[in-house]
C-alpha positions as CSV (number, residue, x, y, z in Angstrom):
1,X,16.7,9.2,10.8
2,X,16.3,5.5,10.1
3,X,17.3,4.4,6.5
4,X,17.9,1.1,5.0
5,X,21.6,0.5,4.1
6,X,20.9,-1.9,1.2
7,X,21.9,-1.3,-2.4
8,X,19.3,-0.4,-5.0
9,X,17.1,2.0,-3.0
10,X,17.7,4.1,0.2
11,X,14.4,3.9,2.0
12,X,13.2,5.8,5.1
13,X,11.2,3.7,7.6
14,X,9.5,4.0,11.0
15,X,9.0,1.2,13.5
16,X,6.3,0.7,16.1
17,X,5.6,-1.9,18.7
18,X,7.5,-4.5,20.7
19,X,10.7,-6.0,19.0
20,X,9.6,-9.5,20.0
21,X,6.2,-9.3,18.2
22,X,5.8,-10.6,14.6
23,X,6.4,-7.9,12.0
24,X,3.8,-6.3,9.8
25,X,4.9,-4.2,6.9
26,X,2.5,-1.5,5.7
27,X,3.0,-0.4,2.1
28,X,1.5,2.8,0.8
29,X,-0.2,3.4,-2.5
30,X,1.0,5.5,-5.5
31,X,2.3,8.9,-4.7
32,X,1.5,8.4,-1.0
33,X,4.0,8.8,1.8
34,X,4.1,6.7,5.0
35,X,1.7,9.3,6.5
36,X,-1.1,7.3,4.8
37,X,-0.8,4.9,7.7
38,X,-2.1,6.9,10.6
39,X,-0.5,6.3,14.0
40,X,-3.9,5.7,15.5
41,X,-4.5,2.9,13.1
42,X,-1.0,1.5,13.8
43,X,-1.7,1.6,17.5
44,X,-4.7,-0.8,17.0
45,X,-2.2,-3.2,15.4
46,X,0.5,-2.9,17.9
47,X,-2.1,-3.3,20.8
48,X,-3.1,-6.5,19.2
49,X,0.4,-8.0,19.2
50,X,2.1,-7.0,16.0
51,X,5.3,-4.9,15.5
52,X,4.7,-2.5,12.6
53,X,6.9,-0.8,10.0
54,X,5.8,1.8,7.7
55,X,8.1,3.4,5.0
56,X,8.2,6.0,2.2
57,X,8.1,4.1,-1.1
58,X,10.9,5.1,-3.5
59,X,10.3,8.5,-5.2
60,X,8.2,9.7,-2.1
61,X,8.9,11.5,1.1
62,X,12.3,11.0,2.6
63,X,13.2,7.9,0.5
64,X,15.5,7.9,-2.5
65,X,14.2,9.7,-5.6
66,X,15.0,8.4,-9.0
67,X,15.1,11.5,-11.1
68,X,14.7,15.2,-11.1
69,X,11.7,17.4,-11.6
70,X,11.7,16.9,-15.4
71,X,12.1,13.1,-15.4
72,X,8.9,11.0,-15.4
73,X,10.4,7.6,-15.8
74,X,12.8,6.2,-13.2
75,X,13.8,3.1,-15.2
76,X,12.4,0.7,-12.5
77,X,9.5,-1.6,-12.5
78,X,7.0,-3.1,-10.1
79,X,9.3,-6.0,-9.3
80,X,11.9,-3.5,-8.2
81,X,9.4,-1.8,-5.9
82,X,8.4,-5.2,-4.5
83,X,12.1,-5.8,-3.8
84,X,12.0,-2.6,-1.6
85,X,9.8,-4.5,0.9
86,X,12.4,-7.2,0.9
87,X,15.1,-4.5,1.5
88,X,13.1,-3.4,4.6
89,X,13.1,-7.0,5.9
90,X,16.8,-7.5,5.2
91,X,17.7,-4.3,7.0
92,X,15.7,-5.3,10.0
93,X,17.1,-8.8,10.0
94,X,13.7,-10.4,9.5
95,X,13.4,-13.6,7.6
96,X,9.7,-13.2,6.9
97,X,6.8,-10.9,7.8
98,X,3.1,-10.1,7.3
99,X,2.7,-7.6,4.5
100,X,-0.3,-5.3,3.8
101,X,-0.5,-2.9,1.0
102,X,-3.0,-0.4,-0.2
103,X,-3.6,0.1,-4.0
104,X,-0.1,0.2,-5.5
105,X,1.2,-1.0,-2.2
106,X,-1.0,-4.1,-2.7
107,X,0.5,-4.6,-6.1
108,X,4.1,-4.5,-4.5
109,X,2.9,-7.0,-1.9
110,X,1.6,-9.4,-4.6
111,X,5.0,-9.2,-6.4
112,X,6.8,-10.3,-3.2
113,X,4.2,-13.1,-2.6
114,X,4.8,-14.4,-6.2
115,X,8.6,-13.9,-6.4
116,X,9.8,-14.3,-2.8
117,X,7.1,-16.4,-1.1
118,X,9.4,-17.5,1.7
119,X,9.5,-13.9,2.9
120,X,5.8,-13.6,3.3
121,X,3.8,-14.9,6.3
122,X,0.4,-13.4,5.4
123,X,-1.0,-10.8,3.0
124,X,-3.4,-7.9,3.3
125,X,-4.5,-6.7,-0.2
126,X,-6.4,-3.5,0.2
127,X,-8.1,-1.6,-2.7
128,X,-5.8,-3.2,-5.2
129,X,-5.7,-5.0,-8.5
130,X,-4.0,-8.1,-10.0
131,X,-3.5,-6.6,-13.5
132,X,-4.3,-3.7,-15.9
133,X,-7.6,-5.1,-17.3
134,X,-10.3,-2.5,-18.0
135,X,-12.4,-4.7,-15.8
136,X,-10.3,-3.4,-12.9
137,X,-9.0,0.1,-13.8
138,X,-11.7,2.6,-13.8
139,X,-9.7,5.8,-14.1
140,X,-8.4,5.2,-17.6
141,X,-4.8,5.7,-18.9
142,X,-4.1,8.9,-17.0
143,X,-2.4,10.7,-19.8
144,X,-1.4,13.5,-17.6
145,X,1.0,11.3,-15.9
146,X,2.9,10.7,-19.1
147,X,3.9,14.4,-19.1
148,X,6.0,16.5,-16.8
149,X,3.6,17.3,-13.9
150,X,2.5,20.9,-13.2
151,X,4.0,22.0,-9.8
152,X,1.8,23.8,-7.4
153,X,2.3,25.8,-4.2
154,X,1.6,24.3,-0.8
155,X,-1.7,26.2,-0.6
156,X,-2.9,24.9,-3.9
157,X,-2.0,21.3,-2.9
158,X,-3.9,21.6,0.3
159,X,-6.9,23.1,-1.4
160,X,-6.9,20.4,-4.1
161,X,-6.9,17.7,-1.4
162,X,-9.8,19.5,0.4
163,X,-11.9,19.8,-2.7
164,X,-11.3,16.1,-3.7
165,X,-12.4,14.8,-0.4
166,X,-15.3,17.2,0.2
167,X,-16.7,16.7,-3.3
168,X,-16.8,12.9,-3.0
169,X,-20.4,11.4,-2.9
170,X,-21.8,11.4,0.6
171,X,-22.2,8.0,2.1
172,X,-22.3,6.5,5.5
173,X,-18.8,7.5,6.4
174,X,-17.4,10.9,7.5
175,X,-15.1,12.2,4.7
176,X,-12.6,13.4,7.5
177,X,-11.8,16.5,5.5
178,X,-9.7,18.1,8.2
179,X,-7.6,15.0,8.5
180,X,-6.9,14.8,4.8
181,X,-6.1,18.6,4.6
182,X,-3.6,18.2,7.5
183,X,-2.0,15.2,5.9
184,X,-1.8,17.0,2.5
185,X,0.1,19.9,4.2
186,X,2.5,17.6,6.1
187,X,3.2,15.5,3.0
188,X,4.0,18.7,1.1
189,X,6.4,19.8,3.8
190,X,8.2,16.4,4.0
191,X,8.8,16.2,0.3
192,X,6.8,17.6,-2.5
193,X,7.7,15.8,-5.6
194,X,4.8,15.1,-8.0
195,X,7.2,13.8,-10.7
196,X,7.8,10.8,-8.2
197,X,4.2,9.6,-8.8
198,X,4.8,9.8,-12.6
199,X,7.8,7.6,-12.2
200,X,5.8,5.1,-10.1
201,X,3.1,5.3,-12.8
202,X,5.7,4.3,-15.4
203,X,6.6,1.3,-13.4
204,X,2.9,0.3,-13.1
205,X,2.5,0.6,-16.8
206,X,5.2,-2.1,-17.1
207,X,3.7,-4.3,-14.5
208,X,3.1,-8.0,-15.3
209,X,-0.4,-9.5,-15.1
210,X,-0.5,-11.4,-11.8
211,X,-3.8,-13.2,-11.4
212,X,-2.8,-16.5,-12.6
213,X,0.4,-16.4,-10.5
214,X,-1.6,-15.6,-7.4
215,X,-3.2,-19.0,-7.6
216,X,0.1,-20.4,-6.3
217,X,0.0,-18.2,-3.1
218,X,-0.8,-20.2,-0.1
219,X,-0.4,-17.8,2.8
220,X,-3.4,-16.5,4.8
221,X,-4.8,-13.5,3.0
222,X,-7.2,-10.7,3.6
223,X,-8.8,-9.0,0.5
224,X,-10.4,-5.7,1.5
225,X,-12.1,-3.4,-1.0
226,X,-14.7,-0.6,-1.3
227,X,-17.9,-1.5,-3.2
228,X,-18.0,2.2,-4.4
229,X,-14.2,2.5,-5.3
230,X,-14.2,4.6,-8.5
231,X,-10.5,4.1,-9.1
232,X,-10.1,0.3,-8.9
233,X,-13.2,-1.9,-9.2
234,X,-14.3,-4.1,-6.4
235,X,-14.5,-6.9,-9.0
236,X,-10.6,-7.2,-8.7
237,X,-11.1,-8.1,-5.0
238,X,-13.5,-10.9,-6.0
239,X,-11.1,-12.3,-8.5
240,X,-8.1,-12.1,-6.2
241,X,-10.0,-13.8,-3.4
242,X,-11.1,-16.5,-5.8
243,X,-7.5,-17.0,-7.0
244,X,-5.9,-17.3,-3.5
245,X,-7.2,-20.4,-1.8
246,X,-8.8,-19.6,1.7
247,X,-8.6,-15.8,1.3
248,X,-11.0,-13.8,3.4
249,X,-12.9,-11.3,1.2
250,X,-14.5,-8.1,2.6
251,X,-16.3,-5.7,0.2
252,X,-17.7,-2.7,2.0
253,X,-20.6,-0.6,0.8
254,X,-20.1,3.2,0.6
255,X,-16.3,2.7,0.8
256,X,-14.4,4.4,-2.0
257,X,-10.7,3.9,-2.9
258,X,-9.5,5.2,0.5
259,X,-10.3,3.3,3.8
260,X,-12.7,5.3,6.0
261,X,-11.6,6.0,9.5
262,X,-14.7,4.3,10.8
263,X,-13.5,1.0,9.2
264,X,-10.0,1.2,10.7
265,X,-11.0,-1.1,13.6
266,X,-12.6,-3.6,11.2
267,X,-9.4,-3.6,9.1
268,X,-7.1,-3.9,12.1
269,X,-9.0,-6.8,13.5
270,X,-9.0,-8.5,10.1
271,X,-5.2,-8.0,9.7
272,X,-4.6,-9.3,13.2
273,X,-6.9,-12.3,12.6
274,X,-5.1,-13.1,9.3
275,X,-1.7,-12.7,11.0
276,X,-2.8,-15.0,13.8
277,X,-3.9,-17.7,11.2
278,X,-0.5,-17.4,9.7
279,X,1.4,-17.6,13.1
280,X,-0.7,-20.7,14.1
281,X,0.1,-22.4,10.8
282,X,3.8,-21.6,11.3
283,X,3.8,-23.0,14.8
284,X,2.2,-26.2,13.6
285,X,4.6,-26.7,10.7
286,X,7.5,-26.4,13.2
287,X,6.0,-28.8,15.7
């Protein structure tokens, strides 16, 4: 199986598309494995001319875990997790890439753009926030994540996922219950480790405020958020888009924290458009 060989974190990754195409790194959210980036969605990106890599964040799936079942702080921070994206690029021998992250993955992408701007060609910041202000964080402090998590069976994990999706407010989009149930089962089988999310949460609690630093970001950026996100407020998307000059802002009614399947084509086209802007700018600078 493909793993990075860099020090600091051993990361499992999967590649799609032509080796000669520009690379897009897809970064999953908190507790989510690379399965969150469906291959049908990835195909829309590769058909559009991008090479795509998805990977398991540290403490998820097949990637390195930073503690045992009773450890809820891995001792790392958001900057370390951002460095994991750079580890992927270094392992693949890529000097810079397009980076798109969902939720926590978007926070990781922000850290790379702020601390290693030379490695970023464009950004996709999806359902994410630039800091821990109550203006953005709608779910509170999540005290349960500060304790050793209760472990459940595969059947319980799948049932929880089904209930969570099926009980969400009905809007214009199909909740795709069967898809979420299948992914929950697959994720459990690949590597059930709820304490990994607790360790990621500990890193997020130490994360720096980033909004002012984002004002220095100059790469083409897509900001994509749900108007009905009950986890992270859509107001964060407005603030991010205002901070990054020239950013494209999309706020979608009836979209919650997760991206509906019906919006996959819109998101893919927007990411391709953003990447194309970056590639054209890169060509002009080299001319």
